[in-house]
ROZA-173654 format. One record per residue (C-alpha): residue in one letter; residue number from 0; x, y, z. Coordinates in Angstrom, 2 decimals, always signed. Each point is the difference from the previous one (the first is absolute). Layout:
BEGIN
 resn resi      px      py      pz
    A  NUM       X       Y       Z
...
// end
This chain:
BEGIN
 resn resi      px      py      pz
    M    0  +12.39  +40.28  +56.78
    K    1   -2.29   +0.42   -3.06
    K    2   +2.93   -0.80   -2.29
    V    3   +0.70   -3.19   +1.94
    I    4   -3.65   -1.09   -0.17
    G    5   -0.13   +0.83   -3.71
    A    6   +3.12   -2.05   -0.65
    V    7   -1.47   -2.96   +1.89
    V    8   -3.28   +0.20   -1.95
    A    9   +1.83   +0.30   -3.33
    G   10   +2.23   -2.91   +0.88
    T   11   -2.99   -2.11   +0.96
    L   12   -1.77   +0.77   -3.30
    V   13   +3.09   -0.81   -2.06
    A   14   +0.54   -3.25   +1.90
    G   15   -3.65   -0.95   -0.44
    M   16   +0.09   +0.69   -3.73
    A   17   +3.20   -1.95   -0.37
    S   18   -1.65   -3.08   +1.51
    A   19   -3.19   +0.34   -2.08
    D   20   -0.74   -1.11   -3.55
    I   21   -0.86   +3.27   -1.79
    S   22   -1.24   +0.42   -3.57
    F   23   -1.44   +2.81   -2.11
    V   24   -2.51   -0.04   -2.87
    L   25   -0.89   +2.77   -2.44
    K   26   -2.88   -0.44   -2.46
    N   27   -1.36   +2.38   -2.59
    R   28   -3.15   -0.58   -2.02
    V   29   -1.79   +2.44   -2.32
    R   30   -3.25   -1.03   -1.67
    P   31   -1.37   +2.70   -2.33
    S   32   -2.18   -0.55   -3.03
    V   33   +1.16   +1.23   -3.39
    Y   34   -3.64   +0.55   -0.96
    T   35   -3.35   -0.42   +1.74
    M   36   -3.49   +0.38   -1.40
    S   37   -3.46   -0.52   +1.51
    Q   38   -3.50   +0.26   -1.41
    T   39   -3.23   +0.51   +1.97
    Y   40   -3.63   -0.19   -1.09
    A   41   -0.65   +3.71   +0.48
    N   42   -0.15   +2.32   -3.03
    D   43   -0.21   -2.89   -2.46
    G   44   +3.13   -1.64   +1.34
    A   45   +2.25   +2.86   +1.04
    T   46   +3.68   -0.93   -0.14
    T   47   +2.91   +1.35   +2.03
    S   48   +3.65   -0.82   -0.56
    K   49   +3.39   +0.87   +1.45
    L   50   +3.60   -0.40   -1.10
    W   51   +2.60   -1.03   +2.58
    D   52   -2.42   -0.57   +2.82
    F   53   +2.11   -0.23   +3.18
    S   54   -3.10   -0.30   +2.18
    Y   55   -1.00   -3.24   -1.74
    S   56   +1.77   -2.30   +2.46
    S   57   +2.45   +0.02   +2.88
    H   58   +3.51   +1.34   -0.03
    N   59   +2.21   -0.10   +3.04
    D   60   +3.46   -0.56   +1.43
    I   61   +0.70   -2.38   +2.86
    L   62   +2.99   +0.12   +2.34
    G   63   +0.36   -2.93   +2.37
    V   64   +2.41   -0.66   +2.85
    Y   65   +0.10   -3.42   +1.68
    A   66   +2.00   -1.07   +3.03
    K   67   -0.11   -3.21   +2.00
    G   68   +1.98   -1.75   +2.67
    E   69   -0.23   -3.43   +1.57
    N   70   -3.31   +0.45   +1.86
    C   71   -1.35   +3.34   -1.19
    G   72   -0.24   +2.28   -3.00
    A   73   -1.54   +3.14   -1.44
    D   74   -0.75   +1.36   -3.45
    V   75   -1.59   +3.01   -1.64
    E   76   -1.24   +0.68   -3.52
    I   77   -0.71   +3.60   -0.97
    A   78   -2.03   +0.67   -3.16
    L   79   +0.13   +3.44   -1.60
    A   80   -3.29   +0.02   -1.88
    N   81   -0.79   +2.53   -2.71
    G   82   -3.49   -0.28   -1.43
    T   83   -2.47   -2.82   +0.57
    S   84   +1.96   -2.73   +1.71
    S   85   -0.63   -3.68   +0.64
    Y   86   +1.34   +0.49   +3.52
    T   87   -2.22   +0.84   +2.94
    G   88   +0.30   +2.71   +2.58
    F   89   +0.72   +3.68   -0.63
    E   90   +0.27   +0.38   -3.74
    A   91   +0.15   +2.73   -2.61
    T   92   -3.10   +0.38   -2.12
    S   93   +1.33   +2.47   -2.54
    D   94   +0.98   -0.63   -3.60
    G   95   +3.36   -1.77   -0.17
    S   96   +1.50   +2.78   -2.09
    S   97   -0.21   +2.37   +2.96
    Q   98   +2.43   +0.20   +2.92
    S   99   -2.49   -1.01   +2.67
    I  100   +1.64   -2.84   +1.95
    S  101   -1.05   -1.80   +3.15
    M  102   +1.53   -2.82   +2.00
    D  103   -1.39   -3.38   +0.90
    G  104   +1.93   -2.61   +1.92
    L  105   +0.00   -3.51   +1.36
    Y  106   +2.05   -0.70   +3.09
    D  107   +0.28   -2.70   +2.60
    G  108   +2.20   -1.51   +2.64
    W  109   +0.00   -3.55   +1.28
    M  110   +1.54   -2.18   +2.66
    T  111   -0.06   -3.73   +0.72
    F  112   -0.16   -1.96   +3.22
    G  113   +0.47   -3.55   -1.18
    K  114   -3.09   -0.84   -2.06
    L  115   -1.81   +3.19   +1.05
    K  116   +0.40   +3.02   -2.27
    V  117   -1.15   +3.53   +0.83
    S  118   -0.41   +2.48   -2.88
    F  119   -1.01   +3.65   +0.23
    G  120   -0.35   +2.81   -2.52
    R  121   -1.82   +0.47   -3.31
    F  122   +0.66   -2.97   -2.26
    D  123   -1.59   -2.69   -2.15
    S  124   -0.82   -3.36   +1.57
    R  125   -1.34   -2.41   -2.64
    F  126   +0.22   -3.79   -0.06
    I  127   -1.83   -1.37   -3.07
    N  128   +1.63   +0.51   -3.41
    R  129   -1.99   +2.35   -2.25
    Y  130   +1.85   -0.97   -3.21
    N  131   -0.09   +3.63   -1.09
    K  132   +3.52   +0.12   -1.46
    T  133   -0.35   -0.03   -3.78
    S  134   +2.40   +0.12   -2.93
    V  135   -0.61   +3.69   -0.70
    E  136   -0.74   +3.00   +2.22
    G  137   -3.55   +1.03   +0.86
    G  138   -1.95   -2.95   -1.39
    L  139   -3.73   -0.33   +0.63
    A  140   +0.59   -2.93   +2.37
    D  141   +2.30   +2.29   +2.01
    S  142   -2.78   +2.54   +0.66
    H  143   -2.08   +0.31   +3.18
    Y  144   -1.52   -3.37   -0.88
    A  145   +3.30   -1.56   +1.12
    K  146   -0.98   +0.93   +3.57
    Y  147   -2.21   -2.58   +1.70
    G  148   -3.28   +1.36   +1.32
    V  149   -2.98   +2.12   -1.06
    S  150   +0.96   +2.64   -2.56
    S  151   -2.93   +0.33   -2.39
    A  152   -3.70   +0.20   +0.86
    I  153   +0.45   +1.30   +3.54
    N  154   +1.87   +3.03   -1.30
    R  155   -2.73   +1.05   -2.41
    Q  156   -2.56   -0.34   +2.78
    Q  157   +1.91   +2.01   +2.61
    D  158   +1.94   +2.27   -2.35
    I  159   +3.41   -0.80   +1.46
    A  160   +2.86   +1.35   -2.10
    A  161   +2.74   -2.12   -1.55
    N  162   -1.93   -3.28   +0.42
    R  163   +0.95   -0.21   +3.67
    T  164   -2.12   -0.93   +3.00
    F  165   +1.11   -1.72   +3.17
    L  166   -0.51   -3.30   -1.90
    Y  167   +2.50   +0.98   -2.71
    D  168   +3.39   -1.79   +0.18
    F  169   -1.50   -1.84   +2.95
    N  170   +2.57   -2.77   +0.35
    N  171   +2.62   +2.69   +0.73
    A  172   -0.05   -0.12   +3.81
    T  173   +1.29   +3.55   +0.50
    A  174   -2.18   +1.75   -2.60
    I  175   -3.47   +1.51   +0.29
    G  176   -1.53   +0.78   -3.37
    G  177   +3.36   -0.48   -1.71
    A  178   +1.74   +2.61   +2.17
    K  179   +2.81   -1.30   +2.19
    Q  180   -0.59   +1.26   +3.53
    P  181   +2.34   +0.14   +3.00
    A  182   -0.25   -3.44   +1.55
    L  183   +1.35   -2.16   +2.81
    I  184   +0.03   -3.66   -1.05
    F  185   +1.00   -3.13   +1.94
    D  186   +0.56   -3.29   -1.80
    Y  187   +1.03   -3.43   +1.21
    T  188   +1.11   -2.92   -2.16
    I  189   -0.81   -3.64   +0.75
    N  190   +1.90   -2.63   -2.00
    A  191   -1.71   -3.38   -0.36
    D  192   +0.79   -3.03   -2.13
    A  193   -2.75   +0.62   -2.55
    A  194   -0.27   +3.79   +0.11
    K  195   +1.36   +3.26   +1.32
    V  196   -2.53   +2.16   +1.83
    L  197   +0.38   +3.76   +0.46
    L  198   -2.19   +1.68   +2.63
    K  199   -0.28   +3.75   -0.42
    G  200   -1.85   +2.74   +1.87
    G  201   +0.22   +3.65   +0.98
    F  202   -1.30   +3.52   -0.36
    I  203   -0.50   +2.30   -3.01
    A  204   -0.39   +3.76   +0.44
    T  205   -3.41   +1.35   -1.04
    N  206   -0.47   +3.19   +2.06
    F  207   -3.71   -0.68   -0.02
    K  208   -2.57   +1.82   +2.10
    G  209   -3.50   -1.39   +0.32
    F  210   -3.19   +2.00   -0.56
    T  211   -3.38   +0.00   +1.70
    D  212   -3.29   +1.90   -0.33
    D  213   +0.07   +1.11   +3.64
    P  214   +0.57   +3.81   +0.24
    A  215   +1.62   -0.61   +3.40
    D  216   +2.94   -1.54   -1.84
    Y  217   +0.74   +3.29   -1.80
    T  218   +1.39   +3.37   +0.96
    I  219   -1.64   +2.97   -1.73
    K  220   +2.62   +2.53   -1.10
    T  221   -1.18   +3.48   -0.98
    N  222   +2.11   +2.32   -2.15
    V  223   -1.13   +3.60   -0.57
    K  224   +1.61   +1.88   -2.89
    K  225   -1.22   +3.38   -1.27
    G  226   -3.26   -0.42   +1.86
    V  227   -0.70   -3.42   -1.52
    S  228   -0.07   -3.02   +2.29
    T  229   +1.02   -3.47   -1.19
    Q  230   -0.58   -3.04   +2.20
    T  231   +1.76   -3.35   -0.30
    A  232   -0.76   -3.22   +1.86
    I  233   +3.33   -1.63   +0.87
    Y  234   +0.11   -3.59   +1.21
    K  235   +1.58   -0.33   +3.42
    D  236   +3.36   -1.74   -0.20
    N  237   -0.41   -1.83   +3.28
    K  238   -2.81   -2.30   -1.13
    N  239   +0.18   -3.10   -2.21
    Y  240   +3.50   +0.81   -1.13
    Q  241   +1.90   -2.70   -1.84
    G  242   +3.53   +0.71   -1.12
    A  243   +0.78   -3.39   -1.52
    G  244   -1.68   -2.94   -1.63
    Y  245   +0.84   -3.65   +0.53
    V  246   +1.26   -2.73   -2.28
    G  247   +0.43   -3.73   +0.50
    E  248   +1.39   -2.44   -2.54
    I  249   +0.90   -3.69   -0.40
    D  250   +2.31   -1.02   -2.85
    V  251   +0.76   -3.61   -0.92
    T  252   +2.76   -1.16   -2.36
    T  253   -0.03   -3.56   -1.41
    D  254   +1.49   -1.72   -3.03
    A  255   -3.33   +0.18   -1.83
    A  256   -1.31   +3.47   +0.92
    N  257   +0.34   +3.17   +2.02
    L  258   -3.09   +0.93   +2.02
    Q  259   -0.98   +3.24   +1.73
    A  260   -2.88   +0.96   +2.29
    I  261   -0.20   +3.62   +1.15
    L  262   -2.37   +2.05   +2.16
    K  263   +0.01   +3.81   +0.17
    V  264   -1.99   +2.29   +2.29
    P  265   +1.14   +3.44   -1.21
    T  266   -2.66   +1.88   +1.99
    Q  267   -2.52   -0.74   +2.67
    H  268   -2.78   -0.21   -2.59
    T  269   +1.83   -1.81   -2.80
    L  270   +1.44   -3.48   -0.42
    G  271   +1.10   -2.31   -2.77
    F  272   +1.64   -3.35   -0.58
    G  273   +1.72   -1.73   -2.90
    L  274   +1.06   -3.50   -1.07
    Y  275   +2.73   -0.37   -2.64
    A  276   +1.91   -2.89   -1.58
    D  277   +3.00   -0.35   -2.31
    V  278   -0.04   -3.51   -1.50
    K  279   +3.31   -1.59   -1.06
    A  280   -1.18   -3.50   -0.86
    V  281   +0.38   +0.13   -3.81
    Q  282   +3.34   +0.52   -1.74
    N  283   +0.28   +3.26   -2.01
    L  284   -3.49   +1.04   +1.16
    N  285   -0.53   +2.64   +2.70
    L  286   -3.50   +0.23   +1.48
    A  287   -1.22   +2.49   +2.61
    F  288   -3.44   +0.50   +1.52
    G  289   -1.47   +2.44   +2.49
    F  290   -3.24   +0.82   +1.80
    T  291   -0.48   +3.32   +1.81
    Y  292   -3.00   +1.06   +2.08
    G  293   -0.70   +3.11   +2.04
    Q  294   -2.57   +2.17   +1.71
    S  295   +0.18   +3.79   +0.19
    S  296   -2.40   +2.33   +1.76
    E  297   -1.47   +3.47   -0.40
    Y  298   +2.51   +1.26   +2.56
    D  299   +2.90   -0.67   -2.34
    K  300   -1.75   +1.79   -2.83
    V  301   -0.38   +3.08   +2.23
    R  302   +3.69   -0.18   +0.86
    A  303   +0.98   -0.22   -3.66
    T  304   -2.15   +2.90   -1.20
    T  305   -0.16   +2.57   +2.79
    G  306   +2.91   -0.61   +2.34
    Y  307   -0.59   +0.51   +3.70
    S  308   -2.43   +2.92   +0.06
    Y  309   -3.42   +1.08   -1.16
    T  310   -0.94   +3.51   -1.02
    N  311   -3.28   +1.57   -1.03
    G  312   +1.45   +3.18   -1.43
    T  313   -1.04   +3.48   +1.18
    N  314   -2.37   +0.28   +2.99
    T  315   -0.83   +2.18   +2.95
    P  316   +1.81   -1.08   +3.20
    D  317   -3.12   -1.56   +1.53
    T  318   -0.89   -2.11   -3.04
    T  319   -0.31   -3.73   +0.73
    I  320   +2.24   -2.19   -2.17
    T  321   -1.55   -3.27   -1.12
    L  322   +2.47   -2.86   -0.04
    G  323   -0.30   -3.04   -2.20
    K  324   +1.75   -2.99   -1.47
    G  325   +1.27   -0.34   -3.53
    K  326   -2.23   -0.76   -2.95
    E  327   +1.37   -3.49   -0.59
    A  328   -1.42   -2.99   +1.83
    K  329   +1.94   -2.98   +1.24
    A  330   +1.28   -2.13   -2.86
    T  331   +1.54   -3.41   -0.56
    A  332   +2.34   -0.84   -2.85
    F  333   +2.01   -2.96   -1.24
    A  334   +2.32   -0.94   -2.83
    F  335   +1.32   -3.17   -1.64
    D  336   +3.48   +0.13   -1.54
    A  337   +1.48   -2.63   -2.28
    R  338   +3.08   -0.04   -2.19
    A  339   +1.91   -2.58   -2.01
    F  340   +3.37   +0.34   -1.74
    Y  341   +1.44   -2.78   -2.14
    Q  342   +3.60   -0.10   -1.25
    I  343   -0.36   -1.63   -3.44
    N  344   +3.77   -0.04   -0.52
    D  345   +2.96   +2.13   +1.01
    P  346   -0.95   +3.10   -2.03
    M  347   -3.80   -0.33   -0.04
    K  348   -2.60   +0.48   +2.76
    V  349   -3.79   +0.48   +0.10
    G  350   -2.13   +1.22   +2.87
    L  351   -3.56   +0.74   +1.11
    V  352   -1.09   +2.34   +2.83
    A  353   -3.64   +0.04   +1.15
    K  354   -1.81   +2.02   +2.67
    Y  355   -3.67   -0.09   +1.03
    S  356   -1.21   +2.70   +2.40
    S  357   -3.33   +0.61   +1.72
    L  358   -1.37   +2.63   +2.38
    K  359   -3.40   +0.05   +1.70
    V  360   -1.40   +2.73   +2.24
    D  361   -1.95   -1.33   +2.99
    G  362   -3.73   -0.01   -0.59
    Q  363   +0.29   -0.38   -3.76
    N  364   -1.27   -3.01   -1.90
    D  365   +2.65   -2.34   -1.36
    D  366   -0.72   +1.12   -3.56
    K  367   +1.10   +3.54   +0.98
    A  368   +3.56   -1.06   +0.80
    E  369   +2.73   +1.67   -2.04
    T  370   +2.09   -2.63   -1.77
    A  371   +2.92   -0.01   -2.42
    L  372   +2.06   -2.58   -1.90
    D  373   +3.44   +0.84   -1.36
    L  374   +2.06   -2.34   -2.21
    I  375   +3.56   +0.64   -1.23
    G  376   +1.97   -2.26   -2.32
    T  377   +3.70   +0.36   -0.73
    F  378   +2.43   -1.58   -2.47
    Q  379   +3.71   +0.60   +0.60
    Y  380   +2.94   -0.89   -2.21
    A  381   +3.69   +0.58   +0.71
    V  382   +1.53   +0.38   -3.44
    S  383   +3.53   +0.35   +1.41
    D  384   +1.79   +1.24   +3.10
    T  385   -0.53   +3.57   -1.19
    L  386   -3.45   -0.17   -1.66
    A  387   -3.34   -1.10   +1.46
    A  388   -3.53   +0.30   -1.38
    Q  389   -3.39   -0.20   +1.71
    F  390   -3.63   +0.18   -1.04
    D  391   -2.69   +0.65   +2.63
    A  392   -3.78   +0.07   -0.42
    G  393   -2.59   +0.88   +2.63
    L  394   -3.77   -0.35   +0.29
    Y  395   -1.38   +2.25   +2.75
    L  396   -3.68   -0.59   +0.85
    E  397   -0.32   +2.69   +2.64
    D  398   -3.80   -0.05   -0.15
    L  399   -0.50   -3.74   -0.10
    D  400   -3.25   +0.06   +2.00
    D  401   -1.56   +2.93   -1.94
    A  402   -1.92   +0.85   +3.18
    D  403   -0.79   +3.50   -1.28
    K  404   -1.31   -1.39   -3.32
    A  405   +2.15   +2.52   -1.85
    K  406   +2.79   -0.40   -2.54
    N  407   +2.34   +2.87   +0.81
    A  408   +3.28   -1.32   -1.46
    E  409   +1.14   -1.64   +3.25
    D  410   +1.06   -3.20   -1.83
    Y  411   +2.98   +0.17   -2.32
    I  412   +2.85   -1.91   -1.63
    M  413   +3.69   +0.94   -0.11
    I  414   +3.02   -1.28   -1.92
    R  415   +3.68   +0.80   +0.61
    P  416   +2.83   -1.30   -2.21
    A  417   +3.48   +1.05   +1.18
    V  418   +3.70   -0.74   -0.43
    K  419   +2.92   +0.48   +2.39
    I  420   +3.55   +0.68   -1.12
    S  421   +2.63   -0.55   +2.70
    A  422   +3.37   +1.69   -0.03
    S  423   +0.93   -2.17   +2.99
    K  424   -1.71   -1.86   +2.83
    N  425   -0.70   +3.27   +1.82
    A  426   -0.76   +2.37   -2.89
    A  427   -2.85   -0.31   -2.50
    I  428   -2.52   +1.85   -2.15
    T  429   -3.55   -1.28   -0.50
    A  430   -2.21   +1.37   -2.77
    G  431   -3.58   -1.03   -0.67
    L  432   -3.48   +0.83   -1.21
    E  433   -3.14   +0.12   +2.16
    Y  434   -3.51   +0.00   -1.44
    S  435   -3.31   -0.26   +1.86
    M  436   -3.59   +0.06   -1.27
    S  437   -3.37   -0.02   +1.75
    I  438   -2.31   -2.96   -0.70
    N  439   -3.23   +1.14   +1.76
    D  440   -0.56   +3.59   -1.05
    K  441   -3.66   +0.29   -1.08
    D  442   -1.19   +2.41   +2.72
    A  443   +3.26   +1.94   +0.06
    K  444   -0.32   +0.51   -3.75
    D  445   -3.66   +1.04   +0.19
    N  446   +0.63   +2.42   +2.87
    N  447   +3.15   +1.59   -1.46
    S  448   +1.79   -0.86   +3.23
    A  449   +3.25   +1.90   +0.51
    D  450   +0.93   -2.25   +2.93
    A  451   -0.04   -3.23   -2.00
    T  452   +3.05   -0.88   -2.08
    K  453   -0.54   -1.55   -3.40
    M  454   +3.60   -0.69   -0.92
    T  455   +3.56   +0.72   +1.15
    F  456   +3.34   -0.42   -1.73
    A  457   +3.52   +0.52   +1.34
    I  458   +3.63   -0.66   -0.87
    P  459   +1.71   -0.48   +3.37
    I  460   +3.77   -0.18   +0.48
    V  461   +1.74   -1.23   +3.14
    C  462   +3.66   +0.82   +0.62
    R  463   +1.50   -1.85   +2.98
    V  464   +3.46   +0.02   +1.54
    A  465   +1.04   -1.73   +3.25
    L  466   +3.43   +0.29   +1.64
// end
């Protein structure tokens, strides 16, 4: 009987695959640096350098399988990441020359019922063009600034790694802080004479548990080991539990522009909204604008720093544990994004990317808000089908407000010339130079600050193959 059932299942799978459109993709990209050097203000400008620095940038392989039928489909992309990767999820953090490898993947399935589409899985869901595809690999305009949303001042204030908060990459409906989360999304398309309207909404996994100051909301767990008692206050799972956030979105497509309005409520104490536009009114000129706003609370800071439990270390079993909230107060933040790319002629293009960010903690005066302004200019020239050149320059005013009245090398400039040599459409090598220098270093210099960087220099190489 088992053999019969197995044969039926196998036959069904083969028949299903035969009726589906199936494709495979394999991508390999390695981005080491031939040489890196950095100089701090400590010890009269101590300098460190490294040859063949594989931890300088990301290096990963991607295997993708895509299948679709008439009214449904599924796909999966698996990234084998070695070293610091641009992908989110579970990643290796070791030097790229080691054998430490971890897997990160995007996957989703979808089905359609007329104009209604249901998608589920872990996938990207963007609408507005970011114009982050440049002539060479790894340009400055293709950095985290290519993601709409807050990615500057708020991260210095709250010490969030990798320039990611819940407002980062905000116009991506299925991402929270740049990380694609398991999501269930419904979208419905309305076709009108003057525009096409896409209504989108659904749920994004957050696995969030709220926190309170009430000791009744906690269970005290006592662990005795070798005569020493340790007590931990564990938040009860059955109160204020939220396993998913919410997202709602309206997208409009017209001849003159694409428009997007999006609202996210990732947790019960956090919300944000964004307005974005991609203007198509001028020939050879691409314009895009964005505004992102959000509020986060002390509860989310507790979640980010201490997980779901409090501990006060070693105590006697009858010691009272004092519970409290996180150190950060409720904060509001916003960002303006703007970018313009102009095609001068077939081989030549220029572009400008700008981002202004601001964060203010509740109760502070307006002059205490953390603000930043980042400007990136790019010039791209396709010499031939096999050779392209690009020059990028960036001005990063990460301490625009100077609220602390200190000059600790937060503001800097960066330049990056690079060339790309293509063996074919799917195989290329990019080589460049990267140089950055601080422009507000008085206090860092006077204090011999080891944390402040005076100058960096690198020679990055990107090798990319796609099959």
